[in-house]
C-alpha positions as a printed NumPy array, in Angstrom:
array([[ 43.26 , -23.506, -10.693],
       [ 42.725, -26.387, -12.174],
       [ 44.459, -27.07 , -15.913],
       [ 47.438, -24.692, -14.943],
       [ 50.162, -27.402, -15.128],
       [ 48.527, -28.913, -18.506],
       [ 48.576, -24.993, -20.082],
       [ 52.063, -24.321, -18.9  ],
       [ 53.091, -27.863, -20.492],
       [ 51.405, -26.894, -23.567],
       [ 53.181, -23.321, -23.686],
       [ 56.679, -25.168, -22.683],
       [ 56.25 , -27.588, -25.855],
       [ 54.907, -24.804, -28.14 ],
       [ 58.076, -22.67 , -27.202],
       [ 60.385, -25.416, -28.196],
       [ 58.796, -25.959, -31.309],
       [ 57.637, -22.43 , -32.912],
       [ 60.06 , -19.633, -33.837],
       [ 59.022, -16.235, -32.143],
       [ 60.945, -13.546, -33.993],
       [ 60.766,  -9.848, -33.423],
       [ 61.479,  -9.142, -37.138],
       [ 58.636, -11.128, -38.315],
       [ 55.153,  -9.983, -38.027],
       [ 53.359, -13.083, -38.693],
       [ 53.539, -15.912, -36.012],
       [ 52.645, -19.591, -36.182],
       [ 49.674, -18.658, -34.334],
       [ 48.427, -15.767, -36.782],
       [ 48.996, -17.25 , -39.946],
       [ 46.331, -19.098, -41.762],
       [ 46.584, -22.814, -41.811],
       [ 47.49 , -22.841, -45.423],
       [ 49.951, -20.543, -45.062],
       [ 51.434, -22.754, -42.289],
       [ 51.468, -25.797, -44.161],
       [ 53.142, -24.437, -47.22 ],
       [ 55.884, -22.488, -45.452],
       [ 56.05 , -24.273, -42.117],
       [ 59.843, -24.109, -41.774],
       [ 59.281, -20.198, -41.461],
       [ 57.247, -20.75 , -37.983],
       [ 58.791, -23.887, -36.557],
       [ 61.78 , -24.623, -35.578],
       [ 64.101, -27.588, -37.269],
       [ 63.693, -30.26 , -34.596],
       [ 64.29 , -33.597, -36.145],
       [ 65.217, -34.943, -33.137],
       [ 62.05 , -34.514, -31.382],
       [ 60.206, -36.303, -33.993],
       [ 62.38 , -39.529, -34.839],
       [ 60.786, -41.967, -36.815],
       [ 57.846, -39.665, -38.042],
       [ 57.772, -38.688, -41.601],
       [ 58.269, -35.188, -42.726],
       [ 54.584, -35.019, -43.508],
       [ 53.554, -36.571, -40.124],
       [ 55.708, -33.874, -38.424],
       [ 54.291, -30.663, -40.583],
       [ 50.679, -32.103, -39.684],
       [ 51.428, -32.378, -35.791],
       [ 52.872, -29.125, -35.505],
       [ 49.902, -27.787, -37.238],
       [ 47.784, -29.647, -34.747],
       [ 50.154, -28.212, -31.871],
       [ 49.656, -24.455, -32.931],
       [ 45.825, -24.979, -33.349],
       [ 45.036, -26.644, -29.82 ],
       [ 43.487, -24.693, -27.251],
       [ 43.065, -25.597, -23.596],
       [ 39.715, -27.383, -22.672],
       [ 36.973, -24.732, -21.179],
       [ 36.28 , -27.108, -18.36 ],
       [ 39.807, -28.014, -16.897],
       [ 38.605, -31.097, -14.928],
       [ 37.419, -32.902, -18.108],
       [ 39.023, -34.646, -20.578],
       [ 40.809, -34.141, -22.771],
       [ 42.893, -31.342, -21.434],
       [ 43.023, -30.005, -25.049],
       [ 40.6  , -29.473, -27.819],
       [ 41.015, -28.481, -31.431],
       [ 38.506, -29.056, -34.223],
       [ 40.911, -30.645, -36.4  ],
       [ 42.658, -33.119, -33.723],
       [ 39.712, -35.704, -33.396],
       [ 39.023, -35.766, -37.305],
       [ 42.766, -36.293, -37.806],
       [ 43.339, -39.115, -35.413],
       [ 39.785, -40.66 , -36.885],
       [ 41.232, -40.518, -40.682],
       [ 44.524, -42.085, -39.632],
       [ 42.936, -44.842, -37.748],
       [ 40.971, -45.754, -40.779],
       [ 44.024, -45.387, -43.087],
       [ 45.614, -47.76 , -40.65 ],
       [ 42.78 , -50.307, -40.515],
       [ 42.506, -50.191, -44.39 ],
       [ 46.14 , -50.755, -44.561],
       [ 45.752, -53.77 , -42.299],
       [ 43.025, -55.288, -43.801],
       [ 44.929, -55.055, -47.44 ],
       [ 47.887, -56.601, -45.632],
       [ 45.995, -59.523, -44.01 ],
       [ 44.038, -60.077, -47.439],
       [ 47.464, -60.291, -49.428],
       [ 49.115, -62.845, -47.034],
       [ 46.198, -64.812, -46.246],
       [ 47.106, -67.588, -48.87 ],
       [ 50.432, -67.828, -47.145],
       [ 49.072, -68.219, -43.495],
       [ 46.703, -71.003, -44.743],
       [ 49.568, -72.68 , -46.021],
       [ 51.698, -72.536, -43.057],
       [ 48.921, -73.516, -41.029],
       [ 48.225, -76.336, -43.117],
       [ 51.764, -77.405, -42.999],
       [ 52.004, -77.328, -39.709],
       [ 49.087, -79.6  , -38.831],
       [ 50.324, -82.552, -41.312],
       [ 53.927, -82.755, -39.332]])
């Protein structure tokens, strides 16, 4: 069946990240988003080496997206996995990065102009 390999890969990643304890009634998949974000350490393993270079907030946000993602109903179409939060999350992060880049360029523009003018006079 199409999409089986992708589904198995997602399940393997989720098994590496999320804790499943027979002592707990709640799992990462059954708690609300607010509960997961507030107490993520109860539902996700400490896997800092997997998320090397990411801030703690980014790791928590990514884990939350990973627990909410579902295989696409049409396995032959892109993307392989869907989530209501996934697309909006990427849009917000992209907008934030663009805003930071514009701010950096505006802040450093006088320096760039000086460097270009110096180079022309040599």
